C-alpha positions as CSV (number, residue, x, y, z in Angstrom):
1,M,59.3,-22.3,13.9
2,P,56.4,-19.9,14.4
3,T,53.7,-21.0,17.3
4,R,50.1,-21.0,16.1
5,R,47.6,-18.0,17.4
6,F,44.3,-19.8,16.5
7,G,43.4,-23.7,16.7
8,V,40.9,-24.8,14.4
9,A,37.9,-23.9,17.2
10,G,39.7,-20.5,17.3
11,V,39.4,-19.7,13.4
12,A,35.7,-21.2,13.3
13,T,34.5,-18.9,16.4
14,L,36.2,-16.0,14.1
15,A,34.7,-17.1,11.5
16,G,31.0,-17.1,13.1
17,G,31.1,-13.6,14.5
18,L,32.5,-12.4,11.6
19,A,29.4,-13.4,9.3
20,L,27.2,-12.2,12.6
21,A,28.6,-9.0,12.4
22,L,28.3,-9.0,8.5
23,S,24.3,-9.8,9.1
24,G,23.0,-7.3,10.9
25,C,22.3,-9.4,14.2
26,A,25.6,-8.3,16.3
27,G,24.1,-6.1,18.5
28,P,21.1,-5.2,20.9
29,G,18.4,-3.1,18.6
30,V,19.9,-4.1,15.6
31,V,17.1,-5.6,13.0
32,A,18.4,-7.7,9.8
33,C,14.8,-7.4,8.2
34,S,15.0,-9.2,4.2
35,A,15.9,-7.0,1.2
36,V,12.3,-8.1,-0.6
37,G,10.5,-5.2,-2.2
38,Y,6.7,-6.0,-1.8
39,L,4.2,-4.8,-4.6
40,Y,0.3,-4.3,-4.8
41,D,-1.1,-4.2,-8.1
42,G,-4.6,-4.6,-6.9
43,P,-7.2,-1.7,-7.6
44,A,-8.2,1.1,-4.8
45,V,-11.6,0.6,-3.5
46,V,-13.4,3.2,-2.5
47,A,-16.8,3.9,-1.0
48,F,-18.9,6.7,0.3
49,D,-20.5,7.7,3.9
50,P,-23.6,8.0,3.6
51,A,-24.1,6.2,0.4
52,L,-24.2,7.9,-3.0
53,P,-27.6,8.6,-5.1
54,D,-27.3,6.3,-7.9
55,D,-27.4,9.4,-10.8
56,V,-23.4,10.7,-9.6
57,I,-20.6,10.0,-11.7
58,V,-17.7,8.9,-9.7
59,S,-14.3,9.9,-10.8
60,A,-10.9,8.9,-9.7
61,C,-6.6,8.6,-10.5
62,F,-3.4,7.7,-8.8
63,G,-1.6,11.1,-7.5
64,A,-2.0,14.6,-6.5
65,G,-3.0,16.9,-9.3
66,C,-4.1,13.9,-11.8
67,A,-6.6,14.2,-14.0
68,A,-9.4,12.0,-12.7
69,S,-11.6,9.4,-14.8
70,P,-15.1,8.1,-14.6
71,V,-15.2,4.9,-12.6
72,E,-17.9,2.3,-12.2
73,R,-19.7,1.1,-9.5
74,G,-18.6,-2.3,-8.5
75,A,-20.3,-5.5,-7.6
76,E,-20.4,-6.1,-3.8
77,P,-19.0,-7.4,-1.7
78,T,-15.4,-6.2,-1.4
79,V,-12.6,-7.8,0.4
80,G,-13.9,-8.5,4.2
81,E,-16.9,-6.0,4.3
82,T,-19.6,-5.2,2.2
83,M,-20.5,-1.3,1.8
84,P,-23.8,0.5,1.8
85,G,-24.5,1.7,-1.9
86,G,-21.7,-0.1,-3.3
87,V,-17.6,0.5,-4.0
88,W,-16.1,1.8,-6.8
89,R,-12.4,0.1,-7.8
90,V,-10.1,1.7,-9.0
91,P,-7.4,0.2,-11.1
92,Q,-3.7,0.9,-10.9
93,A,-3.7,1.2,-14.7
94,A,-4.2,3.9,-17.2
95,P,-6.5,6.4,-17.6
96,Y,-6.5,6.1,-13.9
97,L,-2.5,6.4,-12.8
98,G,-0.9,9.9,-13.1
99,E,2.2,10.9,-14.6
100,G,5.3,8.8,-13.3
101,A,2.9,6.6,-11.4
102,Y,3.5,2.8,-11.6
103,G,0.4,0.4,-10.7
104,D,3.0,-1.3,-8.0
105,G,0.9,0.0,-4.6
106,N,3.6,2.8,-4.2
107,E,1.6,5.6,-5.1
108,R,-0.9,6.4,-2.0
109,T,-2.8,9.2,-3.1
110,L,-6.8,9.2,-4.7
111,R,-8.4,11.8,-6.0
112,V,-11.9,11.3,-5.8
113,A,-14.2,13.6,-7.6
114,V,-18.3,12.8,-7.6
115,E,-20.7,15.3,-9.6
116,T,-24.2,15.2,-11.1
117,V,-25.1,13.5,-14.4
118,D,-26.0,17.7,-15.0
119,G,-21.8,18.2,-13.9
120,T,-22.7,19.8,-10.6
121,G,-19.6,19.1,-8.7
122,L,-20.3,17.4,-5.3
123,L,-17.0,16.7,-4.0
124,D,-13.5,16.6,-5.0
125,G,-10.6,16.4,-2.7
126,E,-7.1,14.3,-2.6
127,Y,-7.0,11.0,0.4
128,E,-4.6,8.9,1.7
129,I,-5.6,5.3,0.8
130,P,-5.3,3.0,3.8
131,V,-3.5,0.4,3.7
132,A,-2.8,-2.9,5.5
133,V,0.7,-4.4,6.2
134,E,1.9,-7.9,7.0
135,R,4.4,-7.7,9.5
136,T,7.2,-10.0,9.2
137,G,10.2,-10.9,11.3
138,M,10.5,-12.9,14.9
139,F,8.7,-9.7,16.2
140,G,7.1,-8.6,13.4
141,E,9.5,-5.7,13.2
142,C,9.8,-6.1,9.2
143,P,7.6,-5.0,7.0
144,G,6.1,-7.6,4.2
145,P,3.3,-8.0,2.3
146,F,0.7,-5.4,1.7
147,R,-2.6,-4.0,0.3
148,F,-5.0,-1.6,-0.1
149,E,-8.1,-1.0,2.3
150,T,-11.1,0.6,1.7
151,L,-11.2,3.7,1.2
152,V,-14.4,5.3,3.1
153,V,-14.9,8.9,1.9
154,E,-17.6,11.2,4.1
155,T,-19.9,13.0,2.2
156,R,-21.9,15.1,4.5
157,S,-21.7,18.6,4.4
């Protein structure tokens, strides 16, 4: 008659150890983060330091080398702060999205152009949009929901 190598407690211990190993929590330094992807579909908010005069045209778009379109000055306040001279909110929608870009927060480059009403260019550059991330996990080791922070463009010469 064959002998039983594992009792019920042995099988339960083996199954629990296997589940722990497959979860990614089996060893020191190994972190198992949720596979949930996070999206941000809000606008990019642009402010200028020092504030721009009222008679300028601000254009913007998402993505390197994109074709900027005019953006209207937005109403204050912005999330968490008020900027002197106002802000411009660039929605993640046409015509501000570059080719191949989606309005999900993954495009983090913003082209900003400023010109006078007579067409004189004052500024034209590409900037990385700052992002605030809510960390998750017991020790904040996993990425979580995020949002764009206000991009402050320096206009000093």
